[in-house]
All heavy atoms as a GROMACS GRO file, in nm:
protein
  598
    1MET      N    1   8.936   8.442   8.192
    1MET     CA    2   9.077   8.464   8.244
    1MET      C    3   9.159   8.374   8.165
    1MET      O    4   9.137   8.254   8.136
    1MET     CB    5   9.082   8.426   8.399
    1MET     CG    6   9.208   8.435   8.450
    1MET     SD    7   9.229   8.374   8.623
    1MET     CE    8   9.141   8.485   8.707
    2LEU      N    9   9.268   8.430   8.131
    2LEU     CA   10   9.375   8.354   8.066
    2LEU      C   11   9.500   8.333   8.154
    2LEU      O   12   9.536   8.414   8.227
    2LEU     CB   13   9.436   8.447   7.944
    2LEU     CG   14   9.557   8.385   7.874
    2LEU    CD1   15   9.516   8.262   7.797
    2LEU    CD2   16   9.616   8.493   7.777
    3ILE      N   17   9.535   8.195   8.162
    3ILE     CA   18   9.650   8.152   8.252
    3ILE      C   19   9.762   8.107   8.159
    3ILE      O   20   9.744   8.016   8.072
    3ILE     CB   21   9.593   8.035   8.348
    3ILE    CG1   22   9.486   8.103   8.431
    3ILE    CG2   23   9.720   7.994   8.424
    3ILE    CD1   24   9.405   7.986   8.518
    4LEU      N   25   9.872   8.166   8.187
    4LEU     CA   26  10.000   8.137   8.114
    4LEU      C   27  10.118   8.102   8.204
    4LEU      O   28  10.111   8.138   8.319
    4LEU     CB   29  10.031   8.249   8.026
    4LEU     CG   30   9.952   8.310   7.932
    4LEU    CD1   31  10.005   8.441   7.874
    4LEU    CD2   32   9.920   8.207   7.812
    5GLN      N   33  10.204   8.016   8.145
    5GLN     CA   34  10.334   7.999   8.211
    5GLN      C   35  10.436   8.076   8.147
    5GLN      O   36  10.440   8.074   8.018
    5GLN     CB   37  10.362   7.852   8.215
    5GLN     CG   38  10.282   7.763   8.310
    5GLN     CD   39  10.330   7.619   8.312
    5GLN    OE1   40  10.398   7.585   8.228
    5GLN    NE2   41  10.310   7.546   8.417
    6ARG      N   42  10.519   8.144   8.225
    6ARG     CA   43  10.625   8.223   8.151
    6ARG      C   44  10.744   8.189   8.244
    6ARG      O   45  10.757   8.180   8.359
    6ARG     CB   46  10.600   8.370   8.161
    6ARG     CG   47  10.480   8.427   8.093
    6ARG     CD   48  10.504   8.427   7.942
    6ARG     NE   49  10.502   8.311   7.874
    6ARG     CZ   50  10.550   8.272   7.756
    6ARG    NH1   51  10.602   8.370   7.686
    6ARG    NH2   52  10.553   8.157   7.704
    7LYS      N   53  10.869   8.186   8.170
    7LYS     CA   54  10.996   8.168   8.242
    7LYS      C   55  11.055   8.298   8.256
    7LYS      O   56  11.010   8.408   8.191
    7LYS     CB   57  11.082   8.076   8.158
    7LYS     CG   58  11.028   7.930   8.152
    7LYS     CD   59  11.118   7.856   8.074
    7LYS     CE   60  11.052   7.709   8.061
    7LYS     NZ   61  11.137   7.617   7.976
    8LYS      N   62  11.177   8.308   8.336
    8LYS     CA   63  11.249   8.438   8.343
    8LYS      C   64  11.280   8.487   8.211
    8LYS      O   65  11.318   8.426   8.114
    8LYS     CB   66  11.370   8.407   8.419
    8LYS     CG   67  11.459   8.537   8.458
    8LYS     CD   68  11.578   8.498   8.544
    8LYS     CE   69  11.655   8.623   8.571
    8LYS     NZ   70  11.770   8.595   8.659
    9ASN      N   71  11.258   8.631   8.186
    9ASN     CA   72  11.289   8.699   8.063
    9ASN      C   73  11.183   8.682   7.951
    9ASN      O   74  11.211   8.724   7.844
    9ASN     CB   75  11.428   8.680   8.017
    9ASN     CG   76  11.529   8.731   8.120
    9ASN    OD1   77  11.519   8.836   8.166
    9ASN    ND2   78  11.641   8.647   8.140
   10GLU      N   79  11.083   8.597   7.971
   10GLU     CA   80  10.974   8.594   7.880
   10GLU      C   81  10.870   8.690   7.905
   10GLU      O   82  10.856   8.737   8.017
   10GLU     CB   83  10.919   8.449   7.881
   10GLU     CG   84  11.008   8.338   7.841
   10GLU     CD   85  10.952   8.206   7.823
   10GLU    OE1   86  10.855   8.186   7.907
   10GLU    OE2   87  11.010   8.124   7.765
   11SER      N   88  10.798   8.727   7.794
   11SER     CA   89  10.701   8.828   7.804
   11SER      C   90  10.571   8.796   7.756
   11SER      O   91  10.542   8.689   7.694
   11SER     CB   92  10.748   8.958   7.722
   11SER     OG   93  10.861   9.011   7.773
   12VAL      N   94  10.463   8.881   7.789
   12VAL     CA   95  10.330   8.870   7.742
   12VAL      C   96  10.295   9.009   7.689
   12VAL      O   97  10.327   9.114   7.748
   12VAL     CB   98  10.228   8.832   7.856
   12VAL    CG1   99  10.084   8.838   7.810
   12VAL    CG2  100  10.261   8.697   7.921
   13ILE      N  101  10.239   9.017   7.573
   13ILE     CA  102  10.178   9.143   7.518
   13ILE      C  103  10.035   9.161   7.544
   13ILE      O  104   9.960   9.055   7.511
   13ILE     CB  105  10.213   9.140   7.368
   13ILE    CG1  106  10.366   9.130   7.340
   13ILE    CG2  107  10.155   9.280   7.307
   13ILE    CD1  108  10.449   9.234   7.396
   14ILE      N  109   9.996   9.264   7.590
   14ILE     CA  110   9.848   9.295   7.615
   14ILE      C  111   9.810   9.410   7.520
   14ILE      O  112   9.870   9.519   7.528
   14ILE     CB  113   9.823   9.339   7.754
   14ILE    CG1  114   9.863   9.235   7.852
   14ILE    CG2  115   9.681   9.371   7.783
   14ILE    CD1  116   9.866   9.261   8.011
   15GLY      N  117   9.706   9.376   7.429
   15GLY     CA  118   9.681   9.483   7.331
   15GLY      C  119   9.804   9.499   7.227
   15GLY      O  120   9.879   9.419   7.196
   16GLU      N  121   9.803   9.626   7.194
   16GLU     CA  122   9.920   9.663   7.103
   16GLU      C  123  10.044   9.718   7.167
   16GLU      O  124  10.141   9.729   7.090
   16GLU     CB  125   9.865   9.748   6.986
   16GLU     CG  126   9.757   9.688   6.894
   16GLU     CD  127   9.711   9.781   6.808
   16GLU    OE1  128   9.779   9.879   6.772
   16GLU    OE2  129   9.608   9.736   6.728
   17ASN      N  130  10.024   9.771   7.293
   17ASN     CA  131  10.126   9.851   7.347
   17ASN      C  132  10.165   9.840   7.489
   17ASN      O  133  10.215   9.904   7.565
   17ASN     CB  134  10.105  10.004   7.314
   17ASN     CG  135   9.966  10.039   7.382
   17ASN    OD1  136   9.902   9.970   7.450
   17ASN    ND2  137   9.924  10.171   7.364
   18ILE      N  138  10.116   9.711   7.550
   18ILE     CA  139  10.165   9.683   7.690
   18ILE      C  140  10.237   9.538   7.688
   18ILE      O  141  10.183   9.445   7.640
   18ILE     CB  142  10.021   9.679   7.781
   18ILE    CG1  143   9.956   9.810   7.773
   18ILE    CG2  144  10.083   9.637   7.920
   18ILE    CD1  145   9.829   9.808   7.854
   19GLU      N  146  10.357   9.553   7.744
   19GLU     CA  147  10.432   9.434   7.760
   19GLU      C  148  10.461   9.407   7.902
   19GLU      O  149  10.511   9.503   7.974
   19GLU     CB  150  10.569   9.442   7.681
   19GLU     CG  151  10.661   9.325   7.679
   19GLU     CD  152  10.779   9.339   7.598
   19GLU    OE1  153  10.800   9.441   7.535
   19GLU    OE2  154  10.862   9.231   7.603
   20VAL      N  155  10.437   9.284   7.939
   20VAL     CA  156  10.478   9.231   8.076
   20VAL      C  157  10.576   9.141   8.079
   20VAL      O  158  10.570   9.025   8.005
   20VAL     CB  159  10.338   9.173   8.155
   20VAL    CG1  160  10.388   9.136   8.285
   20VAL    CG2  161  10.232   9.271   8.136
   21THR      N  162  10.687   9.162   8.145
   21THR     CA  163  10.812   9.081   8.134
   21THR      C  164  10.841   9.020   8.274
   21THR      O  165  10.829   9.093   8.381
   21THR     CB  166  10.926   9.141   8.083
   21THR    OG1  167  10.898   9.197   7.961
   21THR    CG2  168  11.046   9.046   8.071
   22VAL      N  169  10.867   8.882   8.287
   22VAL     CA  170  10.910   8.827   8.414
   22VAL      C  171  11.064   8.852   8.427
   22VAL      O  172  11.144   8.813   8.343
   22VAL     CB  173  10.887   8.667   8.407
   22VAL    CG1  174  10.933   8.602   8.532
   22VAL    CG2  175  10.738   8.646   8.382
   23LEU      N  176  11.096   8.927   8.531
   23LEU     CA  177  11.244   8.953   8.548
   23LEU      C  178  11.303   8.870   8.652
   23LEU      O  179  11.419   8.822   8.636
   23LEU     CB  180  11.248   9.091   8.623
   23LEU     CG  181  11.199   9.208   8.544
   23LEU    CD1  182  11.221   9.344   8.621
   23LEU    CD2  183  11.277   9.225   8.401
   24GLU      N  184  11.238   8.825   8.758
   24GLU     CA  185  11.286   8.732   8.854
   24GLU      C  186  11.181   8.638   8.912
   24GLU      O  187  11.067   8.690   8.918
   24GLU     CB  188  11.355   8.811   8.977
   24GLU     CG  189  11.472   8.892   8.956
   24GLU     CD  190  11.532   8.951   9.078
   24GLU    OE1  191  11.559   8.883   9.168
   24GLU    OE2  192  11.554   9.066   9.073
   25ILE      N  193  11.225   8.522   8.954
   25ILE     CA  194  11.118   8.434   9.012
   25ILE      C  195  11.194   8.374   9.158
   25ILE      O  196  11.301   8.326   9.158
   25ILE     CB  197  11.119   8.308   8.921
   25ILE    CG1  198  11.055   8.348   8.791
   25ILE    CG2  199  11.006   8.209   8.987
   25ILE    CD1  200  11.053   8.253   8.683
   26GLY      N  201  11.110   8.389   9.262
   26GLY     CA  202  11.152   8.341   9.389
   26GLY      C  203  11.071   8.229   9.426
   26GLY      O  204  10.994   8.174   9.361
   27MET      N  205  11.083   8.183   9.560
   27MET     CA  206  11.008   8.070   9.603
   27MET      C  207  10.863   8.095   9.607
   27MET      O  208  10.785   8.012   9.578
   27MET     CB  209  11.060   8.037   9.750
   27MET     CG  210  11.209   7.982   9.758
   27MET     SD  211  11.214   7.822   9.671
   27MET     CE  212  11.125   7.727   9.775
   28ASP      N  213  10.818   8.212   9.662
   28ASP     CA  214  10.677   8.245   9.661
   28ASP      C  215  10.644   8.381   9.602
   28ASP      O  216  10.549   8.444   9.650
   28ASP     CB  217  10.628   8.233   9.798
   28ASP     CG  218  10.682   8.329   9.904
   28ASP    OD1  219  10.792   8.380   9.868
   28ASP    OD2  220  10.649   8.336  10.012
   29TRP      N  221  10.725   8.440   9.511
   29TRP     CA  222  10.704   8.562   9.454
   29TRP      C  223  10.768   8.567   9.301
   29TRP      O  224  10.844   8.484   9.283
   29TRP     CB  225  10.766   8.675   9.529
   29TRP     CG  226  10.912   8.661   9.560
   29TRP    CD1  227  10.973   8.588   9.663
   29TRP    CD2  228  11.018   8.693   9.470
   29TRP    NE1  229  11.100   8.586   9.658
   29TRP    CE2  230  11.140   8.655   9.546
   29TRP    CE3  231  11.034   8.768   9.357
   29TRP    CZ2  232  11.258   8.683   9.471
   29TRP    CZ3  233  11.152   8.785   9.310
   29TRP    CH2  234  11.269   8.741   9.361
   30ILE      N  235  10.716   8.656   9.226
   30ILE     CA  236  10.784   8.694   9.101
   30ILE      C  237  10.801   8.839   9.083
   30ILE      O  238  10.722   8.916   9.147
   30ILE     CB  239  10.707   8.630   8.984
   30ILE    CG1  240  10.555   8.696   8.974
   30ILE    CG2  241  10.694   8.489   8.981
   30ILE    CD1  242  10.493   8.664   8.843
   31LYS      N  243  10.897   8.886   9.017
   31LYS     CA  244  10.906   9.032   8.987
   31LYS      C  245  10.867   9.048   8.838
   31LYS      O  246  10.929   8.991   8.747
   31LYS     CB  247  11.060   9.072   9.020
   31LYS     CG  248  11.073   9.226   9.004
   31LYS     CD  249  11.214   9.268   9.029
   31LYS     CE  250  11.256   9.262   9.174
   31LYS     NZ  251  11.402   9.310   9.189
   32LEU      N  252  10.783   9.131   8.822
   32LEU     CA  253  10.733   9.172   8.675
   32LEU      C  254  10.767   9.312   8.636
   32LEU      O  255  10.769   9.413   8.716
   32LEU     CB  256  10.576   9.154   8.674
   32LEU     CG  257  10.522   9.026   8.713
   32LEU    CD1  258  10.360   9.039   8.720
   32LEU    CD2  259  10.564   8.916   8.612
   33ALA      N  260  10.797   9.322   8.512
   33ALA     CA  261  10.813   9.463   8.456
   33ALA      C  262  10.702   9.494   8.367
   33ALA      O  263  10.675   9.409   8.280
   33ALA     CB  264  10.951   9.477   8.395
   34PHE      N  265  10.656   9.617   8.372
   34PHE     CA  266  10.547   9.653   8.283
   34PHE      C  267  10.596   9.772   8.204
   34PHE      O  268  10.630   9.868   8.247
   34PHE     CB  269  10.424   9.703   8.372
   34PHE     CG  270  10.365   9.590   8.451
   34PHE    CD1  271  10.413   9.568   8.576
   34PHE    CD2  272  10.255   9.520   8.406
   34PHE    CE1  273  10.361   9.462   8.655
   34PHE    CE2  274  10.196   9.414   8.487
   34PHE     CZ  275  10.251   9.389   8.612
   35ASP      N  276  10.578   9.742   8.070
   35ASP     CA  277  10.608   9.854   7.976
   35ASP      C  278  10.488   9.897   7.908
   35ASP      O  279  10.424   9.827   7.830
   35ASP     CB  280  10.719   9.797   7.868
   35ASP     CG  281  10.760   9.920   7.769
   35ASP    OD1  282  10.754  10.026   7.810
   35ASP    OD2  283  10.814   9.882   7.661
   36ALA      N  284  10.446  10.027   7.936
   36ALA     CA  285  10.308  10.066   7.888
   36ALA      C  286  10.318  10.218   7.864
   36ALA      O  287  10.413  10.284   7.922
   36ALA     CB  288  10.204  10.036   7.992
   37PRO      N  289  10.233  10.271   7.784
   37PRO     CA  290  10.238  10.427   7.760
   37PRO      C  291  10.205  10.492   7.889
   37PRO      O  292  10.136  10.428   7.988
   37PRO     CB  293  10.106  10.434   7.668
   37PRO     CG  294  10.102  10.299   7.607
   37PRO     CD  295  10.132  10.196   7.704
   38LYS      N  296  10.252  10.614   7.897
   38LYS     CA  297  10.236  10.681   8.026
   38LYS      C  298  10.094  10.716   8.065
   38LYS      O  299  10.052  10.733   8.184
   38LYS     CB  300  10.311  10.818   8.018
   38LYS     CG  301  10.460  10.808   8.001
   38LYS     CD  302  10.527  10.935   8.009
   38LYS     CE  303  10.674  10.921   7.993
   38LYS     NZ  304  10.761  10.915   8.104
   39ASP      N  305   9.998  10.717   7.973
   39ASP     CA  306   9.852  10.739   8.002
   39ASP      C  307   9.788  10.616   8.058
   39ASP      O  308   9.670  10.618   8.088
   39ASP     CB  309   9.783  10.798   7.879
   39ASP     CG  310   9.781  10.704   7.766
   39ASP    OD1  311   9.867  10.619   7.746
   39ASP    OD2  312   9.685  10.690   7.683
   40VAL      N  313   9.855  10.501   8.064
   40VAL     CA  314   9.792  10.374   8.108
   40VAL      C  315   9.826  10.365   8.265
   40VAL      O  316   9.953  10.363   8.307
   40VAL     CB  317   9.849  10.256   8.042
   40VAL    CG1  318   9.805  10.131   8.116
   40VAL    CG2  319   9.801  10.255   7.897
   41SER      N  320   9.732  10.362   8.351
   41SER     CA  321   9.746  10.348   8.490
   41SER      C  322   9.773  10.212   8.523
   41SER      O  323   9.704  10.125   8.490
   41SER     CB  324   9.631  10.412   8.563
   41SER     OG  325   9.640  10.378   8.706
   42ILE      N  326   9.880  10.188   8.607
   42ILE     CA  327   9.916  10.045   8.657
   42ILE      C  328   9.937  10.059   8.808
   42ILE      O  329  10.016  10.126   8.858
   42ILE     CB  330  10.045   9.995   8.591
   42ILE    CG1  331  10.046   9.999   8.438
   42ILE    CG2  332  10.089   9.854   8.646
   42ILE    CD1  333  10.167   9.964   8.376
   43LEU      N  334   9.836   9.991   8.878
   43LEU     CA  335   9.835   9.984   9.022
   43LEU      C  336   9.832   9.843   9.075
   43LEU      O  337   9.770   9.757   9.010
   43LEU     CB  338   9.715  10.063   9.070
   43LEU     CG  339   9.713  10.218   9.064
   43LEU    CD1  340   9.573  10.266   9.108
   43LEU    CD2  341   9.826  10.275   9.139
   44ARG      N  342   9.894   9.810   9.186
   44ARG     CA  343   9.872   9.685   9.263
   44ARG      C  344   9.729   9.698   9.296
   44ARG      O  345   9.647   9.784   9.330
   44ARG     CB  346   9.950   9.676   9.380
   44ARG     CG  347  10.098   9.673   9.356
   44ARG     CD  348  10.188   9.645   9.473
   44ARG     NE  349  10.134   9.687   9.603
   44ARG     CZ  350  10.175   9.785   9.691
   44ARG    NH1  351  10.289   9.844   9.637
   44ARG    NH2  352  10.127   9.802   9.792
   45LYS      N  353   9.658   9.566   9.292
   45LYS     CA  354   9.506   9.555   9.319
   45LYS      C  355   9.474   9.615   9.450
   45LYS      O  356   9.374   9.681   9.457
   45LYS     CB  357   9.477   9.411   9.306
   45LYS     CG  358   9.330   9.387   9.330
   45LYS     CD  359   9.295   9.249   9.302
   45LYS     CE  360   9.133   9.228   9.322
   45LYS     NZ  361   9.104   9.088   9.296
   46GLU      N  362   9.561   9.589   9.552
   46GLU     CA  363   9.516   9.631   9.692
   46GLU      C  364   9.514   9.784   9.690
   46GLU      O  365   9.437   9.849   9.770
   46GLU     CB  366   9.607   9.564   9.795
   46GLU     CG  367   9.758   9.609   9.793
   46GLU     CD  368   9.841   9.514   9.702
   46GLU    OE1  369   9.782   9.436   9.615
   46GLU    OE2  370   9.962   9.522   9.722
   47LEU      N  371   9.602   9.852   9.627
   47LEU     CA  372   9.603   9.988   9.621
   47LEU      C  373   9.489  10.050   9.545
   47LEU      O  374   9.424  10.160   9.576
   47LEU     CB  375   9.740  10.057   9.566
   47LEU     CG  376   9.864  10.019   9.633
   47LEU    CD1  377   9.984  10.076   9.562
   47LEU    CD2  378   9.854  10.083   9.774
   48ALA      N  379   9.449   9.992   9.439
   48ALA     CA  380   9.336  10.032   9.362
   48ALA      C  381   9.201  10.022   9.449
   48ALA      O  382   9.121  10.103   9.444
   48ALA     CB  383   9.315   9.957   9.240
   49GLU      N  384   9.190   9.899   9.518
   49GLU     CA  385   9.080   9.893   9.612
   49GLU      C  386   9.088   9.984   9.718
   49GLU      O  387   8.973  10.028   9.760
   49GLU     CB  388   9.083   9.749   9.665
   49GLU     CG  389   9.052   9.639   9.559
   49GLU     CD  390   9.077   9.491   9.614
   49GLU    OE1  391   9.131   9.476   9.710
   49GLU    OE2  392   9.026   9.393   9.536
   50ALA      N  393   9.193  10.017   9.769
   50ALA     CA  394   9.206  10.112   9.874
   50ALA      C  395   9.160  10.256   9.834
   50ALA      O  396   9.088  10.326   9.897
   50ALA     CB  397   9.334  10.124   9.948
   51ALA      N  398   9.198  10.288   9.714
   51ALA     CA  399   9.160  10.420   9.660
   51ALA      C  400   9.016  10.414   9.635
   51ALA      O  401   8.953  10.532   9.659
   51ALA     CB  402   9.234  10.442   9.517
   52SER      N  403   8.957  10.314   9.599
   52SER     CA  404   8.813  10.300   9.573
   52SER      C  405   8.726  10.321   9.701
   52SER      O  406   8.646  10.402   9.721
   52SER     CB  407   8.769  10.171   9.512
   52SER     OG  408   8.621  10.169   9.499
   53VAL      N  409   8.783  10.254   9.817
   53VAL     CA  410   8.726  10.278   9.949
   53VAL      C  411   8.745  10.421   9.997
   53VAL      O  412   8.642  10.472  10.051
   53VAL     CB  413   8.783  10.182  10.052
   53VAL    CG1  414   8.741  10.209  10.192
   53VAL    CG2  415   8.754  10.034  10.017
   54ASN      N  416   8.864  10.474   9.972
   54ASN     CA  417   8.883  10.616  10.020
   54ASN      C  418   8.787  10.711   9.944
   54ASN      O  419   8.737  10.800  10.015
   54ASN     CB  420   9.032  10.652   9.985
   54ASN     CG  421   9.128  10.598  10.081
   54ASN    OD1  422   9.088  10.552  10.183
   54ASN    ND2  423   9.253  10.597  10.033
   55ARG      N  424   8.764  10.688   9.815
   55ARG     CA  425   8.659  10.767   9.745
   55ARG      C  426   8.526  10.770   9.800
   55ARG      O  427   8.463  10.862   9.825
   55ARG     CB  428   8.657  10.742   9.604
   55ARG     CG  429   8.780  10.802   9.526
   55ARG     CD  430   8.765  10.784   9.371
   55ARG     NE  431   8.769  10.649   9.328
   55ARG     CZ  432   8.881  10.579   9.299
   55ARG    NH1  433   8.992  10.656   9.294
   55ARG    NH2  434   8.894  10.463   9.261
   56GLU      N  435   8.487  10.643   9.836
   56GLU     CA  436   8.348  10.618   9.902
   56GLU      C  437   8.344  10.682  10.025
   56GLU      O  438   8.249  10.741  10.078
   56GLU     CB  439   8.316  10.474   9.904
   56GLU     CG  440   8.292  10.411   9.766
   56GLU     CD  441   8.169  10.464   9.698
   56GLU    OE1  442   8.068  10.496   9.759
   56GLU    OE2  443   8.197  10.503   9.575
   57ALA      N  444   8.455  10.663  10.110
   57ALA     CA  445   8.459  10.718  10.244
   57ALA      C  446   8.456  10.877  10.244
   57ALA      O  447   8.382  10.933  10.329
   57ALA     CB  448   8.590  10.695  10.317
   58ALA      N  449   8.511  10.931  10.149
   58ALA     CA  450   8.507  11.083  10.136
   58ALA      C  451   8.366  11.128  10.115
   58ALA      O  452   8.330  11.240  10.148
   58ALA     CB  453   8.609  11.122  10.019
   59LYS      N  454   8.289  11.046  10.042
   59LYS     CA  455   8.149  11.082  10.008
   59LYS      C  456   8.056  11.078  10.141
   59LYS      O  457   7.965  11.152  10.147
   59LYS     CB  458   8.099  10.997   9.907
   59LYS     CG  459   8.157  11.010   9.771
   59LYS     CD  460   8.092  10.905   9.678
   59LYS     CE  461   8.166  10.914   9.531
   59LYS     NZ  462   8.101  10.804   9.453
   60THR      N  463   8.099  10.988  10.236
   60THR     CA  464   8.011  10.974  10.350
   60THR      C  465   8.045  11.056  10.466
   60THR      O  466   7.967  11.058  10.563
   60THR     CB  467   8.026  10.814  10.390
   60THR    OG1  468   8.156  10.797  10.435
   60THR    CG2  469   7.986  10.731  10.274
   61GLY      N  470   8.145  11.137  10.461
   61GLY     CA  471   8.171  11.224  10.575
   61GLY      C  472   8.224  11.154  10.704
   61GLY      O  473   8.331  11.111  10.692
   62PRO      N  474   8.162  11.167  10.810
   62PRO     CA  475   8.209  11.136  10.943
   62PRO      C  476   8.263  10.975  10.935
   62PRO      O  477   8.337  10.934  11.025
   62PRO     CB  478   8.090  11.154  11.042
   62PRO     CG  479   8.020  11.248  10.973
   62PRO     CD  480   8.029  11.222  10.833
   63CYS      N  481   8.199  10.901  10.856
   63CYS     CA  482   8.240  10.744  10.849
   63CYS      C  483   8.371  10.725  10.794
   63CYS      O  484   8.418  10.622  10.784
   63CYS     CB  485   8.136  10.681  10.779
   63CYS     SG  486   7.979  10.690  10.851
   64ALA      N  487   8.437  10.844  10.734
   64ALA     CA  488   8.572  10.822  10.666
   64ALA      C  489   8.678  10.760  10.763
   64ALA      O  490   8.753  10.663  10.711
   64ALA     CB  491   8.614  10.955  10.617
   65LEU      N  492   8.670  10.788  10.888
   65LEU     CA  493   8.768  10.736  10.976
   65LEU      C  494   8.754  10.586  10.978
   65LEU      O  495   8.847  10.507  10.981
   65LEU     CB  496   8.767  10.797  11.112
   65LEU     CG  497   8.864  10.754  11.211
   65LEU    CD1  498   9.013  10.767  11.165
   65LEU    CD2  499   8.842  10.824  11.353
   66ASP      N  500   8.629  10.549  10.994
   66ASP     CA  501   8.598  10.387  10.990
   66ASP      C  502   8.652  10.318  10.882
   66ASP      O  503   8.702  10.211  10.875
   66ASP     CB  504   8.447  10.366  11.010
   66ASP     CG  505   8.397  10.412  11.142
   66ASP    OD1  506   8.492  10.420  11.243
   66ASP    OD2  507   8.279  10.446  11.166
   67ALA      N  508   8.637  10.384  10.751
   67ALA     CA  509   8.684  10.326  10.635
   67ALA      C  510   8.829  10.305  10.631
   67ALA      O  511   8.889  10.220  10.589
   67ALA     CB  512   8.633  10.412  10.516
   68VAL      N  513   8.903  10.411  10.683
   68VAL     CA  514   9.047  10.417  10.686
   68VAL      C  515   9.092  10.302  10.784
   68VAL      O  516   9.189  10.222  10.744
   68VAL     CB  517   9.104  10.559  10.727
   68VAL    CG1  518   9.249  10.533  10.753
   68VAL    CG2  519   9.074  10.646  10.611
   69LYS      N  520   9.037  10.284  10.891
   69LYS     CA  521   9.068  10.180  10.990
   69LYS      C  522   9.045  10.036  10.932
   69LYS      O  523   9.121   9.947  10.935
   69LYS     CB  524   8.980  10.193  11.112
   69LYS     CG  525   9.023  10.308  11.204
   69LYS     CD  526   8.932  10.310  11.328
   69LYS     CE  527   8.960  10.423  11.407
   69LYS     NZ  528   8.882  10.448  11.519
   70LYS      N  529   8.940  10.027  10.845
   70LYS     CA  530   8.910   9.900  10.767
   70LYS      C  531   9.015   9.866  10.672
   70LYS      O  532   9.070   9.752  10.665
   70LYS     CB  533   8.789   9.912  10.703
   70LYS     CG  534   8.728   9.776  10.650
   70LYS     CD  535   8.596   9.809  10.577
   70LYS     CE  536   8.549   9.678  10.511
   70LYS     NZ  537   8.408   9.701  10.448
   71ILE      N  538   9.070   9.963  10.599
   71ILE     CA  539   9.177   9.944  10.499
   71ILE      C  540   9.304   9.910  10.577
   71ILE      O  541   9.382   9.819  10.542
   71ILE     CB  542   9.207  10.082  10.429
   71ILE    CG1  543   9.081  10.108  10.338
   71ILE    CG2  544   9.330  10.070  10.339
   71ILE    CD1  545   9.086  10.247  10.287
   72MET      N  546   9.345   9.974  10.700
   72MET     CA  547   9.465   9.952  10.766
   72MET      C  548   9.456   9.808  10.819
   72MET      O  549   9.558   9.737  10.808
   72MET     CB  550   9.474  10.050  10.884
   72MET     CG  551   9.478  10.183  10.844
   72MET     SD  552   9.620  10.225  10.757
   72MET     CE  553   9.735  10.244  10.900
   73LYS      N  554   9.344   9.753  10.862
   73LYS     CA  555   9.338   9.625  10.921
   73LYS      C  556   9.362   9.509  10.801
   73LYS      O  557   9.421   9.421  10.821
   73LYS     CB  558   9.193   9.592  10.981
   73LYS     CG  559   9.186   9.656  11.117
   73LYS     CD  560   9.040   9.627  11.178
   73LYS     CE  561   9.028   9.706  11.309
   73LYS     NZ  562   8.910   9.675  11.368
   74LYS      N  563   9.301   9.538  10.673
   74LYS     CA  564   9.322   9.467  10.572
   74LYS      C  565   9.478   9.451  10.535
   74LYS      O  566   9.528   9.344  10.498
   74LYS     CB  567   9.248   9.512  10.441
   74LYS     CG  568   9.107   9.461  10.452
   74LYS     CD  569   9.037   9.515  10.314
   74LYS     CE  570   8.899   9.472  10.297
   74LYS     NZ  571   8.834   9.515  10.175
   75GLU      N  572   9.540   9.565  10.526
   75GLU     CA  573   9.675   9.578  10.494
   75GLU      C  574   9.782   9.498  10.600
   75GLU      O  575   9.884   9.456  10.560
   75GLU     CB  576   9.721   9.706  10.468
   75GLU     CG  577   9.666   9.766  10.342
   75GLU     CD  578   9.707   9.906  10.301
   75GLU    OE1  579   9.786   9.964  10.386
   75GLU    OE2  580   9.665   9.961  10.199
   76GLU      N  581   9.734   9.491  10.721
   76GLU     CA  582   9.813   9.416  10.825
   76GLU      C  583   9.806   9.276  10.811
   76GLU      O  584   9.902   9.201  10.855
   76GLU     CB  585   9.757   9.476  10.963
   76GLU     CG  586   9.783   9.607  11.006
   76GLU     CD  587   9.723   9.648  11.136
   76GLU    OE1  588   9.648   9.569  11.200
   76GLU    OE2  589   9.751   9.754  11.182
   77LYS      N  590   9.710   9.228  10.737
   77LYS     CA  591   9.707   9.078  10.731
   77LYS      C  592   9.793   9.019  10.637
   77LYS      O  593   9.859   9.055  10.564
   77LYS     CB  594   9.562   9.039  10.693
   77LYS     CG  595   9.456   9.060  10.814
   77LYS     CD  596   9.322   9.019  10.758
   77LYS     CE  597   9.219   9.058  10.884
   77LYS     NZ  598   9.089   9.017  10.856
   0.00000   0.00000   0.00000
């Protein structure tokens, strides 16, 4: 894992064609801008995890409702 400090309007380049720029900084949040090719998928981690759980739930049939309830509880926290 690489850990960097960036200030407002500073960027990080990932590979040859992905740029992440710090737009705003709040007390307990930051706003980032991602500039990447359209074929690169960019998701918040919690959405990617939920999609993974949904795919697994779809494979199991009747247990799908339990998986959805589990996701909903995680997001409420």
